[in-house]
ZATORRO-660916 format. One record per residue (C-alpha): x, y, z. Coordinates in Angstrom, 1 decimal. Layout:
<atom><u>X</u><v>Y</v><w>Z</w></atom>
...
REM end
This chain:
<atom><u>142.3</u><v>181.3</v><w>28.0</w></atom>
<atom><u>140.0</u><v>178.5</v><w>29.2</w></atom>
<atom><u>138.4</u><v>176.7</v><w>26.3</w></atom>
<atom><u>134.6</u><v>176.5</v><w>26.6</w></atom>
<atom><u>133.0</u><v>173.2</v><w>25.5</w></atom>
<atom><u>130.7</u><v>173.4</v><w>22.5</w></atom>
<atom><u>127.6</u><v>171.4</v><w>23.1</w></atom>
<atom><u>125.5</u><v>170.5</v><w>20.1</w></atom>
<atom><u>121.7</u><v>170.4</v><w>20.1</w></atom>
<atom><u>121.9</u><v>166.6</v><w>20.0</w></atom>
<atom><u>124.6</u><v>166.1</v><w>22.6</w></atom>
<atom><u>124.1</u><v>168.5</v><w>25.6</w></atom>
<atom><u>126.5</u><v>168.1</v><w>28.5</w></atom>
<atom><u>125.4</u><v>168.9</v><w>32.1</w></atom>
<atom><u>128.5</u><v>169.9</v><w>33.9</w></atom>
<atom><u>127.1</u><v>170.3</v><w>37.4</w></atom>
<atom><u>124.6</u><v>171.8</v><w>39.8</w></atom>
<atom><u>124.9</u><v>175.0</v><w>41.7</w></atom>
<atom><u>125.1</u><v>174.6</v><w>45.5</w></atom>
<atom><u>122.4</u><v>176.9</v><w>46.5</w></atom>
<atom><u>120.3</u><v>174.7</v><w>48.7</w></atom>
<atom><u>118.1</u><v>173.5</v><w>45.9</w></atom>
<atom><u>118.9</u><v>171.5</v><w>42.8</w></atom>
<atom><u>118.9</u><v>173.5</v><w>39.6</w></atom>
<atom><u>120.3</u><v>172.9</v><w>36.1</w></atom>
<atom><u>121.6</u><v>176.1</v><w>34.5</w></atom>
<atom><u>122.2</u><v>176.1</v><w>30.8</w></atom>
<atom><u>123.4</u><v>179.2</v><w>28.9</w></atom>
<atom><u>122.7</u><v>179.5</v><w>25.2</w></atom>
<atom><u>124.7</u><v>182.1</v><w>23.2</w></atom>
<atom><u>127.2</u><v>182.6</v><w>20.3</w></atom>
<atom><u>130.9</u><v>182.7</v><w>20.8</w></atom>
<atom><u>131.4</u><v>186.4</v><w>20.3</w></atom>
<atom><u>128.5</u><v>187.7</v><w>22.3</w></atom>
<atom><u>129.6</u><v>190.4</v><w>24.8</w></atom>
<atom><u>126.3</u><v>190.0</v><w>26.8</w></atom>
<atom><u>126.8</u><v>186.3</v><w>27.3</w></atom>
<atom><u>130.3</u><v>187.1</v><w>28.4</w></atom>
<atom><u>128.9</u><v>189.1</v><w>31.3</w></atom>
<atom><u>126.9</u><v>186.1</v><w>32.4</w></atom>
<atom><u>130.0</u><v>183.8</v><w>32.0</w></atom>
<atom><u>132.1</u><v>186.1</v><w>34.2</w></atom>
<atom><u>129.3</u><v>186.1</v><w>36.8</w></atom>
<atom><u>129.1</u><v>182.3</v><w>36.7</w></atom>
<atom><u>132.8</u><v>181.9</v><w>37.0</w></atom>
<atom><u>133.0</u><v>184.4</v><w>39.9</w></atom>
<atom><u>130.3</u><v>182.7</v><w>41.8</w></atom>
<atom><u>131.8</u><v>179.3</v><w>41.0</w></atom>
<atom><u>128.5</u><v>178.0</v><w>39.6</w></atom>
<atom><u>128.5</u><v>174.9</v><w>37.5</w></atom>
<atom><u>126.7</u><v>175.3</v><w>34.2</w></atom>
<atom><u>126.1</u><v>173.9</v><w>30.8</w></atom>
<atom><u>126.6</u><v>176.0</v><w>27.6</w></atom>
<atom><u>125.5</u><v>175.7</v><w>24.1</w></atom>
<atom><u>126.8</u><v>177.9</v><w>21.2</w></atom>
<atom><u>124.6</u><v>178.5</v><w>18.2</w></atom>
<atom><u>125.3</u><v>180.0</v><w>14.8</w></atom>
<atom><u>123.8</u><v>183.5</v><w>15.2</w></atom>
<atom><u>123.7</u><v>183.9</v><w>11.4</w></atom>
<atom><u>121.6</u><v>180.8</v><w>11.1</w></atom>
<atom><u>120.0</u><v>180.3</v><w>14.5</w></atom>
<atom><u>118.2</u><v>177.0</v><w>15.1</w></atom>
<atom><u>114.4</u><v>177.0</v><w>15.0</w></atom>
<atom><u>114.2</u><v>176.0</v><w>18.6</w></atom>
<atom><u>115.9</u><v>179.3</v><w>19.7</w></atom>
<atom><u>113.0</u><v>181.3</v><w>18.5</w></atom>
<atom><u>110.7</u><v>179.0</v><w>20.4</w></atom>
<atom><u>112.7</u><v>179.6</v><w>23.6</w></atom>
<atom><u>113.7</u><v>183.2</v><w>23.4</w></atom>
<atom><u>110.9</u><v>185.8</v><w>23.4</w></atom>
<atom><u>113.2</u><v>188.3</v><w>21.6</w></atom>
<atom><u>114.7</u><v>185.7</v><w>19.3</w></atom>
<atom><u>118.1</u><v>186.7</v><w>20.7</w></atom>
<atom><u>120.9</u><v>185.4</v><w>22.9</w></atom>
<atom><u>121.9</u><v>185.0</v><w>25.6</w></atom>
<atom><u>119.2</u><v>183.0</v><w>27.3</w></atom>
<atom><u>119.4</u><v>180.8</v><w>30.3</w></atom>
<atom><u>117.3</u><v>177.7</v><w>30.6</w></atom>
<atom><u>116.7</u><v>176.8</v><w>34.3</w></atom>
<atom><u>115.8</u><v>173.2</v><w>35.1</w></atom>
<atom><u>115.1</u><v>172.5</v><w>31.5</w></atom>
<atom><u>111.9</u><v>174.5</v><w>31.6</w></atom>
<atom><u>112.1</u><v>178.2</v><w>32.6</w></atom>
<atom><u>113.8</u><v>180.6</v><w>30.2</w></atom>
<atom><u>115.5</u><v>183.8</v><w>31.4</w></atom>
<atom><u>116.5</u><v>186.4</v><w>28.9</w></atom>
<atom><u>118.4</u><v>189.8</v><w>29.0</w></atom>
<atom><u>121.9</u><v>189.4</v><w>30.4</w></atom>
<atom><u>121.5</u><v>191.7</v><w>33.3</w></atom>
<atom><u>118.5</u><v>189.8</v><w>34.5</w></atom>
<atom><u>120.4</u><v>186.5</v><w>34.2</w></atom>
<atom><u>123.3</u><v>187.9</v><w>36.1</w></atom>
<atom><u>121.1</u><v>189.1</v><w>38.9</w></atom>
<atom><u>119.4</u><v>185.8</v><w>39.1</w></atom>
<atom><u>122.7</u><v>184.0</v><w>39.5</w></atom>
<atom><u>123.7</u><v>186.5</v><w>42.2</w></atom>
<atom><u>120.4</u><v>186.1</v><w>44.0</w></atom>
<atom><u>120.4</u><v>182.3</v><w>44.0</w></atom>
<atom><u>124.1</u><v>181.5</v><w>44.8</w></atom>
<atom><u>126.2</u><v>181.8</v><w>48.0</w></atom>
<atom><u>129.0</u><v>184.3</v><w>48.4</w></atom>
<atom><u>129.2</u><v>188.0</v><w>48.6</w></atom>
<atom><u>126.4</u><v>189.9</v><w>46.8</w></atom>
<atom><u>127.4</u><v>191.6</v><w>43.5</w></atom>
<atom><u>125.0</u><v>194.6</v><w>43.9</w></atom>
<atom><u>124.5</u><v>196.9</v><w>46.9</w></atom>
<atom><u>121.7</u><v>196.2</v><w>49.3</w></atom>
<atom><u>120.8</u><v>199.9</v><w>49.5</w></atom>
<atom><u>118.0</u><v>200.5</v><w>47.0</w></atom>
<atom><u>119.3</u><v>203.7</v><w>45.6</w></atom>
<atom><u>122.9</u><v>202.4</v><w>45.2</w></atom>
<atom><u>121.5</u><v>199.3</v><w>43.7</w></atom>
<atom><u>119.5</u><v>201.3</v><w>41.2</w></atom>
<atom><u>122.5</u><v>203.4</v><w>40.3</w></atom>
<atom><u>124.6</u><v>200.3</v><w>39.6</w></atom>
<atom><u>121.8</u><v>199.0</v><w>37.4</w></atom>
<atom><u>121.8</u><v>202.3</v><w>35.5</w></atom>
<atom><u>125.5</u><v>202.0</v><w>34.8</w></atom>
<atom><u>125.1</u><v>198.4</v><w>33.7</w></atom>
<atom><u>122.6</u><v>199.5</v><w>31.2</w></atom>
<atom><u>125.0</u><v>202.3</v><w>30.1</w></atom>
<atom><u>127.6</u><v>199.6</v><w>29.2</w></atom>
<atom><u>125.2</u><v>198.3</v><w>26.6</w></atom>
<atom><u>125.0</u><v>201.7</v><w>24.9</w></atom>
<atom><u>128.8</u><v>201.8</v><w>24.9</w></atom>
<atom><u>128.9</u><v>198.4</v><w>23.4</w></atom>
<atom><u>126.8</u><v>199.6</v><w>20.5</w></atom>
<atom><u>129.5</u><v>202.2</v><w>19.8</w></atom>
<atom><u>132.1</u><v>199.5</v><w>19.7</w></atom>
<atom><u>129.9</u><v>197.5</v><w>17.4</w></atom>
<atom><u>129.7</u><v>200.6</v><w>15.1</w></atom>
<atom><u>133.5</u><v>200.6</v><w>15.0</w></atom>
<atom><u>133.7</u><v>196.9</v><w>14.4</w></atom>
<atom><u>131.4</u><v>197.1</v><w>11.4</w></atom>
<atom><u>132.5</u><v>200.4</v><w>9.9</w></atom>
<atom><u>132.5</u><v>200.3</v><w>6.1</w></atom>
<atom><u>133.5</u><v>204.0</v><w>5.6</w></atom>
<atom><u>135.6</u><v>206.7</v><w>7.3</w></atom>
<atom><u>132.4</u><v>208.4</v><w>8.2</w></atom>
<atom><u>131.0</u><v>205.4</v><w>10.0</w></atom>
<atom><u>134.3</u><v>205.0</v><w>11.8</w></atom>
<atom><u>134.4</u><v>208.6</v><w>12.9</w></atom>
<atom><u>130.8</u><v>208.7</v><w>14.1</w></atom>
<atom><u>131.2</u><v>205.5</v><w>16.1</w></atom>
<atom><u>134.4</u><v>206.9</v><w>17.6</w></atom>
<atom><u>132.6</u><v>210.1</v><w>18.6</w></atom>
<atom><u>130.0</u><v>208.0</v><w>20.4</w></atom>
<atom><u>132.7</u><v>206.2</v><w>22.4</w></atom>
<atom><u>134.4</u><v>209.4</v><w>23.3</w></atom>
<atom><u>131.2</u><v>210.6</v><w>24.8</w></atom>
<atom><u>130.8</u><v>207.3</v><w>26.7</w></atom>
<atom><u>134.3</u><v>207.4</v><w>28.0</w></atom>
<atom><u>133.9</u><v>211.0</v><w>29.2</w></atom>
<atom><u>130.9</u><v>210.1</v><w>31.3</w></atom>
<atom><u>132.6</u><v>207.1</v><w>32.8</w></atom>
<atom><u>135.7</u><v>209.2</v><w>33.5</w></atom>
<atom><u>133.6</u><v>211.7</v><w>35.5</w></atom>
<atom><u>131.7</u><v>208.9</v><w>37.3</w></atom>
<atom><u>134.6</u><v>206.8</v><w>38.5</w></atom>
<atom><u>135.6</u><v>207.8</v><w>42.0</w></atom>
<atom><u>137.0</u><v>204.7</v><w>43.5</w></atom>
<atom><u>139.6</u><v>202.1</v><w>42.7</w></atom>
<atom><u>140.4</u><v>199.5</v><w>41.7</w></atom>
<atom><u>136.8</u><v>198.6</v><w>40.7</w></atom>
<atom><u>133.7</u><v>200.6</v><w>40.0</w></atom>
<atom><u>132.5</u><v>200.5</v><w>43.6</w></atom>
<atom><u>135.8</u><v>200.3</v><w>45.2</w></atom>
<atom><u>137.6</u><v>197.2</v><w>46.5</w></atom>
<atom><u>134.9</u><v>194.6</v><w>45.7</w></atom>
<atom><u>133.9</u><v>193.4</v><w>42.2</w></atom>
<atom><u>130.3</u><v>193.9</v><w>41.2</w></atom>
<atom><u>128.0</u><v>193.2</v><w>38.3</w></atom>
<atom><u>128.9</u><v>196.7</v><w>37.0</w></atom>
<atom><u>132.5</u><v>195.5</v><w>36.5</w></atom>
<atom><u>131.3</u><v>192.4</v><w>34.8</w></atom>
<atom><u>129.2</u><v>194.5</v><w>32.4</w></atom>
<atom><u>132.2</u><v>196.6</v><w>31.3</w></atom>
<atom><u>134.9</u><v>193.9</v><w>31.0</w></atom>
<atom><u>133.5</u><v>192.7</v><w>27.6</w></atom>
<atom><u>133.5</u><v>196.3</v><w>26.3</w></atom>
<atom><u>137.1</u><v>196.9</v><w>27.3</w></atom>
<atom><u>138.2</u><v>193.5</v><w>25.8</w></atom>
<atom><u>136.8</u><v>194.5</v><w>22.4</w></atom>
<atom><u>138.2</u><v>198.0</v><w>22.7</w></atom>
<atom><u>141.6</u><v>196.6</v><w>23.2</w></atom>
<atom><u>141.4</u><v>194.3</v><w>20.2</w></atom>
<atom><u>140.3</u><v>197.2</v><w>18.1</w></atom>
<atom><u>143.2</u><v>199.3</v><w>19.4</w></atom>
<atom><u>140.7</u><v>201.9</v><w>20.6</w></atom>
<atom><u>142.7</u><v>202.6</v><w>23.7</w></atom>
<atom><u>145.1</u><v>204.3</v><w>21.3</w></atom>
<atom><u>142.5</u><v>205.8</v><w>19.0</w></atom>
<atom><u>140.7</u><v>207.3</v><w>22.0</w></atom>
<atom><u>143.8</u><v>208.3</v><w>23.9</w></atom>
<atom><u>142.4</u><v>206.4</v><w>26.8</w></atom>
<atom><u>145.4</u><v>206.8</v><w>29.2</w></atom>
<atom><u>145.8</u><v>210.5</v><w>28.4</w></atom>
<atom><u>142.2</u><v>211.7</v><w>28.2</w></atom>
<atom><u>140.4</u><v>209.1</v><w>30.4</w></atom>
<atom><u>143.0</u><v>207.8</v><w>32.9</w></atom>
<atom><u>140.5</u><v>206.5</v><w>35.4</w></atom>
<atom><u>138.8</u><v>204.5</v><w>32.7</w></atom>
<atom><u>142.2</u><v>203.2</v><w>31.4</w></atom>
<atom><u>143.2</u><v>202.1</v><w>34.9</w></atom>
<atom><u>139.9</u><v>200.3</v><w>35.5</w></atom>
<atom><u>140.1</u><v>198.6</v><w>32.2</w></atom>
<atom><u>143.6</u><v>197.4</v><w>32.8</w></atom>
<atom><u>142.7</u><v>195.9</v><w>36.2</w></atom>
<atom><u>139.6</u><v>194.1</v><w>34.7</w></atom>
<atom><u>141.4</u><v>192.7</v><w>31.7</w></atom>
<atom><u>144.2</u><v>191.3</v><w>33.9</w></atom>
<atom><u>141.7</u><v>189.1</v><w>35.9</w></atom>
<atom><u>141.8</u><v>185.4</v><w>35.1</w></atom>
<atom><u>138.1</u><v>185.5</v><w>35.7</w></atom>
<atom><u>137.7</u><v>187.7</v><w>32.6</w></atom>
<atom><u>140.5</u><v>186.2</v><w>30.5</w></atom>
<atom><u>138.8</u><v>182.8</v><w>30.8</w></atom>
<atom><u>135.3</u><v>184.0</v><w>30.0</w></atom>
<atom><u>135.8</u><v>183.6</v><w>26.2</w></atom>
<atom><u>136.6</u><v>180.7</v><w>23.9</w></atom>
<atom><u>140.2</u><v>179.9</v><w>23.3</w></atom>
<atom><u>140.2</u><v>181.2</v><w>19.7</w></atom>
<atom><u>138.2</u><v>184.4</v><w>20.5</w></atom>
<atom><u>140.7</u><v>186.8</v><w>19.1</w></atom>
<atom><u>140.8</u><v>184.9</v><w>15.8</w></atom>
<atom><u>137.0</u><v>184.8</v><w>15.5</w></atom>
<atom><u>136.8</u><v>188.4</v><w>16.4</w></atom>
<atom><u>139.2</u><v>189.5</v><w>13.7</w></atom>
<atom><u>137.4</u><v>187.3</v><w>11.2</w></atom>
<atom><u>134.1</u><v>189.0</v><w>12.1</w></atom>
<atom><u>135.6</u><v>192.4</v><w>11.6</w></atom>
<atom><u>137.2</u><v>191.4</v><w>8.2</w></atom>
<atom><u>133.8</u><v>190.2</v><w>7.0</w></atom>
<atom><u>131.5</u><v>192.9</v><w>8.3</w></atom>
<atom><u>133.8</u><v>196.0</v><w>8.8</w></atom>
<atom><u>136.1</u><v>196.3</v><w>5.8</w></atom>
<atom><u>137.2</u><v>199.8</v><w>6.6</w></atom>
<atom><u>138.1</u><v>198.9</v><w>10.2</w></atom>
<atom><u>139.9</u><v>195.7</v><w>9.0</w></atom>
<atom><u>142.0</u><v>197.7</v><w>6.5</w></atom>
<atom><u>142.7</u><v>200.4</v><w>9.1</w></atom>
<atom><u>144.0</u><v>197.8</v><w>11.5</w></atom>
<atom><u>146.0</u><v>195.9</v><w>8.9</w></atom>
<atom><u>143.8</u><v>192.8</v><w>9.1</w></atom>
<atom><u>143.2</u><v>192.5</v><w>5.4</w></atom>
REM end
């Protein structure tokens, strides 16, 4: 996996400018395990947009983050060192709207709205994964797994095309689900959910997305290690079930 450079608050590195006809500095602020920032990073990598990135300690965020982020959360993107965008889907659409190359959402208003709806749905599925990650009891594990089963069922019924959500071309919908599938794989939820058996279209889609260098390179080089450490700290039941402690 491609190693992402950590940029401290005192030493910020500008790695380039997007070629969009105007000069813009794009800086992403996030933490290393953030699935929503991963959506943005996949979009940036796909569109070949140079960017700067700064990782913060989400447990002890710097004071300046609250001054920049209306929600006090990450990811945020600072544009030209002054305007601040928040909410990952908004950031991804901004990147798509201001960079050359094929568009990552349909031009048709209804199809575009449908894609946005399924992007939002990925967020609700990620909350189910978060529940599994941080399960402290069998009950919490079971409840979170039930949530994910429901999400996978809806996705299985919705998926009609291959290899991607809308067919042959990657879209922002695919980028929204790749972080979900990566975390499900690490938690061995493909086995727990019987993904291949019960949700074969979802399993095939996940396999294609996770094989993309674009996706594999969208996390820090020690992502798996950091992910396991987070589960061990915050999800003792899950960690024990997976043999991580």
